[in-house]
Structure formats: C-alpha cells, structure tokens
C-alpha positions as CSV (number, residue, x, y, z in Angstrom):
1,M,-16.5,16.1,-38.9
2,W,-14.6,14.3,-36.1
3,I,-11.5,16.3,-36.9
4,H,-13.2,19.4,-35.4
5,F,-13.6,17.6,-32.1
6,E,-10.1,16.1,-31.7
7,S,-8.7,16.6,-28.3
8,F,-6.2,15.1,-25.9
9,H,-6.7,11.7,-24.2
10,I,-9.6,10.9,-26.5
11,I,-10.0,8.5,-29.4
12,Q,-12.3,9.3,-32.3
13,H,-12.0,6.0,-34.2
14,P,-13.5,3.4,-34.2
15,T,-15.6,5.1,-31.4
16,Y,-15.6,8.4,-29.6
17,M,-14.2,7.5,-26.2
18,S,-11.8,8.4,-23.4
19,M,-8.5,6.7,-23.8
20,Y,-8.4,5.8,-20.1
21,P,-9.8,2.6,-18.5
22,P,-13.5,2.8,-17.6
23,G,-13.1,2.9,-13.7
24,Q,-13.0,6.7,-13.3
25,G,-15.6,7.2,-16.0
26,L,-18.0,5.0,-14.0
27,V,-17.4,7.1,-10.9
28,L,-18.2,10.3,-12.7
29,A,-21.2,8.7,-14.5
30,A,-22.6,7.7,-11.1
31,G,-22.0,11.2,-9.8
32,Q,-23.8,12.6,-12.8
33,I,-26.8,10.4,-12.1
34,L,-26.8,11.7,-8.5
35,G,-26.7,15.3,-9.7
36,H,-23.1,16.3,-10.5
37,P,-20.0,14.3,-11.5
38,W,-18.1,15.7,-8.5
39,V,-20.5,13.8,-6.2
40,G,-19.0,10.6,-7.6
41,Q,-15.5,11.8,-6.9
42,L,-16.5,12.9,-3.4
43,L,-18.1,9.5,-2.5
44,V,-15.2,7.5,-3.9
45,T,-12.7,9.6,-2.0
46,A,-14.7,8.9,1.2
47,L,-14.6,5.2,0.4
48,M,-10.8,5.5,-0.2
49,C,-10.3,6.9,3.3
50,S,-12.5,4.3,4.9
51,A,-10.6,1.5,3.0
52,L,-7.3,2.9,4.1
53,C,-8.4,2.7,7.7
54,W,-9.6,-0.9,7.2
55,M,-6.2,-1.7,5.5
56,L,-4.2,-0.3,8.4
57,Q,-6.3,-2.2,10.9
58,G,-5.1,-5.4,9.3
59,W,-1.4,-4.4,9.9
60,L,-1.4,-2.2,13.0
61,P,-3.2,-1.8,16.3
62,P,-6.7,-0.1,16.0
63,R,-5.7,3.3,17.4
64,W,-2.7,3.6,15.1
65,A,-4.9,2.5,12.2
66,L,-7.4,5.3,13.0
67,L,-4.6,7.8,13.4
68,G,-3.1,6.9,10.0
69,A,-6.5,7.2,8.3
70,C,-7.1,10.6,9.9
71,L,-3.7,11.8,8.6
72,A,-4.7,10.6,5.1
73,V,-8.0,12.4,5.4
74,L,-6.3,15.6,6.5
75,R,-3.6,15.5,3.9
76,V,-5.1,13.8,0.9
77,G,-8.9,13.3,1.4
78,I,-10.1,16.9,2.0
79,L,-7.9,19.6,0.5
80,S,-5.9,17.9,-2.3
81,Y,-6.7,17.8,-6.0
82,W,-7.5,14.1,-5.5
83,M,-11.0,15.1,-4.3
84,N,-11.2,18.5,-5.9
85,S,-10.6,17.5,-9.5
86,Y,-11.3,14.7,-11.9
87,F,-7.9,13.2,-12.2
88,G,-9.2,10.0,-10.7
89,A,-6.6,9.1,-8.1
90,S,-9.0,8.1,-5.3
91,L,-10.3,5.0,-7.1
92,P,-7.0,3.3,-7.7
93,A,-6.0,4.2,-4.1
94,L,-9.2,2.5,-2.9
95,G,-8.2,-0.6,-5.0
96,G,-4.7,-0.6,-3.6
97,A,-6.1,-0.4,0.0
98,L,-8.3,-3.4,-0.6
99,V,-5.5,-5.5,-2.0
100,L,-3.0,-4.6,0.7
101,G,-5.6,-4.9,3.5
102,A,-6.7,-8.3,2.5
103,L,-3.2,-9.8,2.6
104,P,-2.7,-10.1,6.4
105,R,-6.3,-11.1,7.0
106,L,-6.1,-14.0,4.6
107,K,-3.0,-15.2,6.3
108,H,-4.7,-15.3,9.7
109,K,-8.2,-16.3,8.7
110,V,-9.0,-17.6,5.3
111,H,-12.3,-15.9,4.8
112,V,-14.1,-15.8,1.5
113,A,-15.0,-12.2,2.1
114,D,-11.4,-11.1,2.3
115,A,-10.6,-13.0,-0.9
116,I,-13.4,-11.2,-2.6
117,L,-12.2,-7.8,-1.4
118,M,-8.7,-8.6,-2.7
119,A,-10.0,-9.6,-6.1
120,T,-12.2,-6.5,-6.2
121,G,-9.2,-4.3,-5.5
122,V,-7.2,-6.0,-8.3
123,A,-10.2,-5.4,-10.6
124,I,-10.3,-1.8,-9.7
125,L,-6.6,-1.3,-10.3
126,A,-6.9,-3.0,-13.7
127,N,-9.6,-0.6,-14.7
128,T,-8.0,2.6,-13.4
129,R,-4.2,2.4,-13.6
130,P,-3.3,-1.0,-15.2
131,Y,0.5,-0.6,-15.2
132,E,0.9,0.8,-11.8
133,G,-1.7,-1.6,-10.4
134,L,0.2,-4.5,-11.9
135,V,3.5,-3.4,-10.4
136,F,1.8,-3.0,-7.0
137,S,-0.1,-6.3,-7.2
138,V,2.5,-8.7,-8.4
139,P,4.7,-8.7,-5.2
140,I,1.5,-9.1,-3.2
141,A,0.4,-12.0,-5.3
142,A,3.9,-13.5,-4.9
143,A,3.7,-13.1,-1.1
144,M,0.3,-14.9,-1.2
145,L,1.6,-17.7,-3.3
146,I,4.7,-18.2,-1.0
147,W,2.3,-18.3,2.0
148,I,0.0,-20.8,0.4
149,V,2.9,-23.1,-0.4
150,R,4.6,-22.8,3.1
151,Q,1.7,-22.5,5.5
152,K,0.6,-25.5,7.6
153,T,-2.2,-23.9,9.6
154,F,-5.0,-24.5,7.1
155,P,-5.7,-27.5,4.9
156,T,-4.7,-26.9,1.3
157,S,-8.2,-27.7,0.1
158,T,-9.6,-25.0,2.4
159,V,-7.2,-22.4,1.1
160,L,-8.0,-23.3,-2.5
161,R,-11.8,-23.2,-1.8
162,R,-11.9,-20.1,0.3
163,V,-9.1,-18.0,-1.3
164,V,-7.9,-19.2,-4.7
165,L,-11.3,-20.1,-6.2
166,P,-13.1,-16.9,-5.2
167,V,-10.2,-14.7,-6.5
168,V,-10.0,-16.6,-9.8
169,L,-13.8,-16.5,-10.4
170,L,-14.2,-12.8,-9.6
171,L,-11.1,-11.8,-11.7
172,G,-12.4,-14.0,-14.5
173,V,-15.7,-12.1,-14.5
174,A,-14.0,-8.7,-14.2
175,G,-11.6,-9.6,-17.0
176,S,-14.4,-10.7,-19.2
177,A,-16.3,-7.4,-18.6
178,T,-13.2,-5.3,-19.3
179,S,-12.5,-7.3,-22.5
180,Y,-16.1,-6.7,-23.6
181,Y,-15.6,-3.0,-23.0
182,F,-12.4,-3.0,-25.1
183,W,-14.2,-4.9,-27.9
184,R,-17.1,-2.4,-28.0
185,V,-14.7,0.6,-28.0
186,T,-11.7,-0.5,-30.1
187,G,-13.2,-3.5,-32.0
188,S,-10.8,-6.0,-30.2
189,A,-11.1,-7.5,-26.8
190,F,-7.3,-7.3,-26.4
191,V,-6.7,-3.7,-27.5
192,M,-7.1,-0.9,-25.0
193,P,-8.4,2.5,-26.0
194,Y,-5.1,3.8,-24.4
195,T,-3.2,1.9,-27.0
196,V,-5.3,3.2,-29.9
197,N,-4.8,6.8,-28.7
198,R,-1.0,6.5,-28.3
199,Q,-0.7,4.9,-31.7
200,T,-2.7,7.6,-33.3
201,Y,-1.1,10.7,-31.8
202,A,1.9,10.0,-29.7
203,V,5.6,10.0,-30.8
204,A,7.3,9.6,-27.4
205,P,7.0,6.3,-25.6
206,Y,6.1,5.9,-22.0
207,F,9.1,3.7,-21.0
208,I,12.7,4.7,-21.0
209,W,13.9,1.7,-23.0
210,Q,11.5,2.3,-25.9
211,K,12.3,4.4,-29.0
212,P,10.1,7.2,-30.4
213,R,7.6,6.4,-33.1
214,P,7.4,8.2,-36.5
215,E,5.5,11.4,-36.3
216,P,1.9,11.0,-37.4
217,V,-0.2,13.5,-39.4
218,Y,-1.7,16.2,-37.1
219,H,-4.7,18.2,-38.1
220,H,-4.2,20.8,-35.5
221,A,-1.0,22.7,-34.4
222,V,-2.0,22.5,-30.7
223,M,-2.0,18.7,-31.0
224,R,1.5,18.6,-32.5
225,N,2.7,21.0,-29.9
226,F,1.7,18.7,-27.1
227,Y,2.9,15.4,-28.5
228,V,6.0,16.6,-30.2
229,D,7.2,19.9,-28.8
230,L,6.3,18.9,-25.2
231,E,6.2,15.1,-24.8
232,L,8.9,14.2,-27.3
233,R,11.3,16.9,-26.3
234,S,10.8,15.9,-22.6
235,F,11.5,12.3,-23.4
236,E,14.6,13.1,-25.4
237,S,16.0,15.3,-22.7
238,G,15.9,12.3,-20.3
239,E,18.1,10.2,-22.6
240,T,21.3,11.9,-21.4
241,V,22.8,11.1,-18.0
242,L,22.2,14.6,-16.8
243,G,18.7,14.7,-18.2
244,F,17.9,11.3,-16.6
245,R,19.2,12.5,-13.3
246,H,17.1,15.7,-13.6
247,R,14.0,13.6,-14.4
248,L,14.6,11.3,-11.3
249,S,15.1,14.3,-9.1
250,S,11.9,16.0,-10.4
251,K,9.9,12.9,-9.9
252,A,11.2,12.4,-6.4
253,F,10.6,16.0,-5.4
254,A,7.0,16.0,-6.8
255,L,6.2,12.7,-4.9
256,W,7.8,14.0,-1.7
257,V,5.9,17.3,-1.8
258,F,2.5,15.6,-2.2
259,Y,2.9,12.4,-0.1
260,L,5.2,13.6,2.7
261,G,6.2,17.2,2.7
262,P,8.1,18.6,5.7
263,A,5.5,17.4,8.2
264,L,5.6,13.7,7.4
265,T,9.4,13.6,6.5
266,L,10.3,13.5,10.2
267,P,9.1,10.0,10.8
268,L,11.5,8.7,8.2
269,L,14.3,9.1,10.7
270,A,13.1,5.7,11.9
271,F,13.2,4.1,8.5
272,P,16.4,2.2,9.2
273,R,14.5,0.4,12.0
274,L,11.8,-0.4,9.6
275,L,14.3,-2.3,7.5
276,R,14.8,-4.7,10.4
277,D,11.0,-5.1,11.1
278,R,10.0,-8.6,9.9
279,K,6.4,-7.7,9.7
280,M,7.2,-5.0,7.1
281,R,9.1,-7.3,4.8
282,A,6.3,-7.8,2.3
283,P,5.3,-4.1,2.3
284,L,8.9,-3.1,1.7
285,C,9.1,-5.5,-1.2
286,V,6.0,-3.9,-2.7
287,L,7.7,-0.5,-2.1
288,A,10.8,-1.7,-4.0
289,A,8.6,-2.9,-6.9
290,V,6.7,0.4,-7.1
291,T,9.9,2.4,-7.0
292,I,11.5,0.4,-9.8
293,G,8.2,0.6,-11.8
294,S,8.2,4.3,-11.5
295,L,11.9,4.7,-12.5
296,V,11.3,3.1,-15.8
297,E,8.5,5.3,-16.8
298,A,9.3,8.4,-18.8
299,W,6.8,10.4,-16.7
300,T,5.4,9.8,-13.3
301,G,2.7,12.1,-12.1
302,V,1.7,12.2,-8.4
303,H,-1.6,10.4,-9.1
304,Y,0.2,7.7,-11.2
305,V,1.3,5.9,-8.0
306,A,-2.1,6.3,-6.3
307,P,-2.4,2.5,-6.0
308,A,0.5,2.7,-3.4
309,L,-1.1,5.3,-1.2
310,S,-2.1,2.7,1.4
311,L,1.4,1.3,1.3
312,F,2.9,4.7,2.0
313,Y,0.7,5.3,5.0
314,L,1.4,1.8,6.3
315,L,5.1,2.4,6.3
316,L,4.7,5.9,7.5
317,M,2.7,4.9,10.6
318,Q,5.1,2.0,11.4
319,C,7.9,4.6,11.2
320,I,6.0,6.8,13.7
321,R,5.6,3.8,16.0
322,H,9.3,3.2,15.9
323,L,10.0,6.8,16.3
324,R,7.9,6.9,19.4
325,L,9.8,4.1,21.0
326,W,12.9,6.3,21.2
327,G,11.6,7.6,24.5
328,R,11.5,4.2,26.3
329,R,14.8,4.8,28.1
330,G,13.6,7.8,29.9
331,Q,14.1,10.1,26.9
332,A,11.0,12.0,25.7
333,M,12.5,12.9,22.4
334,G,10.8,10.1,20.4
335,Q,7.3,10.8,21.8
336,G,7.9,14.5,21.3
337,L,8.8,14.0,17.7
338,A,5.8,11.8,17.0
339,R,3.5,14.3,18.6
340,A,5.0,17.1,16.6
341,V,4.1,15.3,13.4
342,L,0.4,15.4,14.3
343,V,0.5,19.0,15.5
344,V,2.1,20.1,12.2
345,C,-0.4,18.2,10.1
346,V,-3.4,19.7,11.9
347,S,-1.7,23.2,11.7
348,M,-1.3,22.8,7.9
349,V,-5.0,21.9,7.5
350,V,-5.9,25.1,9.4
351,L,-3.5,27.1,7.2
352,R,-5.0,25.6,4.0
353,V,-8.6,26.3,5.1
354,T,-7.7,29.8,6.1
355,A,-6.0,30.4,2.8
356,A,-9.0,29.0,0.9
357,V,-11.4,31.3,2.8
358,A,-9.1,34.3,2.1
359,G,-8.9,33.4,-1.6
360,V,-5.2,32.7,-1.5
361,P,-4.3,29.8,-3.9
362,M,-1.9,27.3,-2.5
363,E,-2.0,24.6,-5.2
364,P,-0.6,24.7,-8.7
365,P,-2.9,26.4,-11.3
366,T,-3.0,23.1,-13.2
367,W,-5.1,21.5,-10.5
368,R,-7.6,24.3,-10.5
369,G,-8.5,23.6,-14.1
370,N,-9.5,26.0,-16.8
371,L,-11.5,28.5,-14.8
372,Q,-11.9,30.9,-17.7
373,R,-13.7,28.2,-19.7
374,D,-15.8,27.4,-16.7
375,A,-17.0,31.0,-16.6
376,V,-17.9,30.8,-20.3
377,I,-19.8,27.6,-19.7
378,R,-21.9,29.3,-17.0
379,E,-22.7,32.1,-19.3
380,L,-23.8,29.7,-22.1
381,Q,-25.9,27.6,-19.7
382,Q,-28.0,30.7,-18.9
383,M,-28.9,31.1,-22.6
384,T,-31.9,29.5,-24.2
385,G,-31.4,26.9,-26.8
386,K,-28.3,24.9,-27.9
387,Q,-24.9,26.5,-28.5
388,L,-21.9,25.8,-30.8
389,V,-18.5,27.4,-29.8
390,V,-15.7,27.5,-32.3
391,V,-12.5,27.8,-30.4
392,H,-9.5,29.7,-31.9
393,Y,-6.0,29.5,-30.6
394,D,-2.9,31.7,-31.1
395,P,0.2,30.0,-32.5
396,K,1.8,30.0,-29.1
397,H,-1.1,28.5,-27.3
398,V,-0.2,26.4,-24.2
399,P,-1.6,22.8,-24.9
400,H,-2.4,22.2,-21.2
401,V,-5.0,24.9,-21.2
402,E,-7.5,23.1,-23.4
403,W,-11.0,24.2,-24.3
404,V,-12.3,21.6,-26.7
405,Y,-13.8,18.9,-24.6
406,N,-17.3,17.6,-25.2
407,R,-19.8,15.5,-23.3
408,A,-20.3,11.8,-24.0
409,D,-23.3,12.5,-26.4
410,I,-22.1,15.4,-28.4
411,G,-25.3,15.8,-30.5
412,A,-27.5,16.0,-27.4
413,S,-25.3,18.4,-25.5
414,K,-26.4,22.0,-24.8
415,I,-22.9,23.2,-25.6
416,V,-20.7,21.8,-28.4
417,W,-17.0,22.8,-28.5
418,A,-15.2,22.6,-31.9
419,R,-11.8,23.6,-33.2
420,D,-11.5,26.5,-35.5
421,M,-10.3,25.2,-38.9
422,G,-11.0,28.3,-41.0
423,D,-14.3,29.5,-42.4
424,S,-14.3,27.2,-45.3
425,Q,-13.9,24.0,-43.2
426,N,-16.1,25.4,-40.4
427,Q,-19.0,25.7,-42.8
428,E,-19.8,22.0,-42.4
429,L,-20.2,22.5,-38.7
430,L,-22.5,25.5,-39.2
431,V,-24.7,23.5,-41.6
432,Y,-24.9,20.4,-39.5
433,F,-25.6,22.4,-36.3
434,K,-27.9,24.9,-37.9
435,D,-30.3,24.6,-35.0
436,R,-27.6,26.1,-32.7
437,R,-26.5,29.5,-32.1
438,A,-22.8,29.7,-33.3
439,W,-20.1,31.5,-31.4
440,R,-16.4,32.1,-31.8
441,I,-14.0,32.6,-29.0
442,D,-10.3,33.5,-28.9
443,A,-9.2,31.3,-26.1
444,D,-5.8,33.0,-25.7
445,D,-7.2,36.5,-25.2
446,P,-6.8,37.3,-21.4
447,A,-10.3,38.7,-21.6
448,A,-11.7,35.9,-23.8
449,K,-15.4,36.4,-24.5
450,L,-18.0,35.0,-26.8
451,E,-18.6,36.7,-30.2
452,A,-21.3,35.7,-32.6
453,Y,-19.7,33.7,-35.4
454,G,-19.2,35.7,-38.5
455,T,-18.8,39.1,-36.9
456,T,-15.0,38.7,-36.6
457,P,-12.4,38.6,-39.4
458,P,-12.1,35.1,-40.9
459,V,-9.2,33.0,-39.7
460,N,-7.5,30.8,-42.4
C-alpha cells in the first residue's frame, strides 16, 4: 500500500525514509526525545550562533567577533525561518563555522582539539548538505595543505600527529557511519537516499550542464505536477540566455534579501579594500568557490548555502572594520556609517517583534508551513483512538501545499495520512486500518474540514 503514502522528498523503496542526509533528522529526533522536534532545532540554532562567535574569534579581535555573532543572532538566529521551521539550515551553518574557525587556529597552534573540531564540521556538512559542504570545504582543505607544505614553524611530524592523523581518523569513522546508514536505507553503502529519490521521481537534473531524464510513471497527479510542470519547466526556462540571466538574478536577489538586505549592504562599500586584505585571501577564495558552486546549480535556495553563513559574516565584519577606518583623517563618516548598520539591525528586530505581536506576517507564506493542516492535526489529537485521513486534491492543487506526510513509524502513529485513490483502491486502506476512524478531507477547500469517510460522493 506504499503508493497511498507517496510524498515529496521521501523514498518508499527499499525502505521508507527521508531522501535527505541524516544530520537534520538526528536533530529533530533529539528534540522529539526532549519533548518536541522544535526543541532540537532551537538548540542547534543556539549552537550555530555560539560556533559563529568562536569562528570569528579566530579571525578578528574579540569585540568584533562578539558584535558579528550578535548581528547573526538578531538577523538569522531569532526571527528567521532557520530557527522557526524544519528546513535544517542551522546544522550545516554550525558545521561550516567549525571548519572555518579551526583554520586560523591550526595555523597558529597545532592543537588536536582544533583538528577534531574541523573534522567534526566536515562530517556535519557531509551529513547535511553534501554538495555545498564539499564546495565550501575543498578550498579550506587546499589552504591547509599549502600551509602544511610551506610552514616552517612546527616539525612536520608534529603537524602530522596533531592535525592530519586526528582529521583522517575522525573522518574515517564518520564516513563509515554514513556508509552504514546508506547501506541500511538503500542497500548500498555508496548510494544515497537522495539519489534513489531523484532517480525514482525527478525528470529535471540539479546541475545546468545535465540533461533531463525520461519521465517516470507517476501514481498521483500532484507528484507529476511538481516534478514535471514545476521542476522541469523551471529547468528548461533557464536553458536560454534570457532564462539563465533571470535565474541568476532571482538567486542573487533571494540571497541578498536574506543574508544582507538594506541594513547589511552598506558595509559592502568597503569590499574593494577587502580585496587588498592579505588576511582575507583564503576566505575570499572560499567565497569564489561557493559562488561558482551555486551558479552551476539549477536551483539555489537560501538555506542551500547555509555552510557559508560563517564566511559571509566574517567578510561582512571585516568590511565594517574597513568602513570604520574611513574616519581616521578627521572624518567621522566611516564611524557614522558603521554605527548606522548596528542601529538599523536593532531597529529591524524591534519592527519584526512588533509585527509578530500585532499578527502582521512579514515572511513568505512558505516559511510558515501548512497552518490549515496543523489545525486539523490539533483537532485529531483531541479525539480518542487512532485516525486515518484520506486526502483529496483538486486537479489544480498547488504541490507546495502538501498534506500527506507521516511519522517515521506509520503503523504506530495516532494519525495516518493517505492519498485518495478512489473508493475501490482506498478499500485496502480501510481494511488494513480497520481499528482506526476513517476521515476524508478536501484539502483544496478554503474551509477544509474532516468528514467521516463514506459520507461524501465517491471520487474516481
């Protein structure tokens, strides 16, 4: 009966599992043990902000590091969808901060602890956003290798023992664990669940040089709408010059709105000075790699580049430092501009909190999730016994507003969500879940409400 439970970003064969790497799932599982999945997201976001401060301390004076971390807390850590949703951006951002923060520390003092933190960061990236994590980590690894070859401060044996060996051993253990996970999920230690999902459902590729795949057989119109009418059409529109330019501008605008916005754009006036800053050569190389890596992706969501959050704030704070120096010759303009950035950031937080209290939404509806489904869940939770909900969609249903998602253990769940496949095919569900109260819901009705299954006209 797996066809009734098909949904986006999930594989059904050979196991029922999320297509994504296990990192974010572990965070939400930890939160579930502590009382609610969001608790895990809250804690990992707090760790991300702490790690960002630690990273900045490795590159900047302590006061500037604290200031940068506070800006990140205000802009990303509190009011953004990174903390207030399950998109899972905080964990890869934590991994990126550990990797970037360990780099200057290892160059100054070859401590085993810093090597372990760097390897831990790489392992987190590999189990959250593997591609973006790889693009982010490779130039840092190259910088480390160049330093190992050229440096004369420490004996080579010391560097190998305190840096290379711990990194290799920890990554070996992490890689083995990840491969074991792949083996249990897909049947192969070298096949990711992500690969299985894309091969099963997707037509459009994720990189601009690839060609679309043949269209597979879809069991539900909503699945085809998503993978063909939305994904494939979007990919094909970017194959023209104008379409590719539009795609790049859309990516750049979305990234600018989230990471910078008007408040944090002002420091970029000092970016030309950053290009002459020798200390920033390695971070600028990482920025170039991240930029190129994003350009070749067909789609780049804001949270896709989460591994580079620490990089953005490092470059941003260095720009503010350069901006502030504009006032050294008796001119207060530089210091005034730097202070204005802080005032605007704090003001925006006050504005966002006020809007939230007043009930005025300031974020896209996508980040708020399916609130209508959430209301139905609360209604079902108050009922006694277990429930089965058969979800019906209109032909013009928007795929992004999805209702059919189930918990990890479907059979033990209080609520089971299934797709409406017509009365004849739904019968197997009703027979199997005979101990549950069966409901039907028209998800595209603006006033969608539960109706006892069988009381509405059959849908074929």
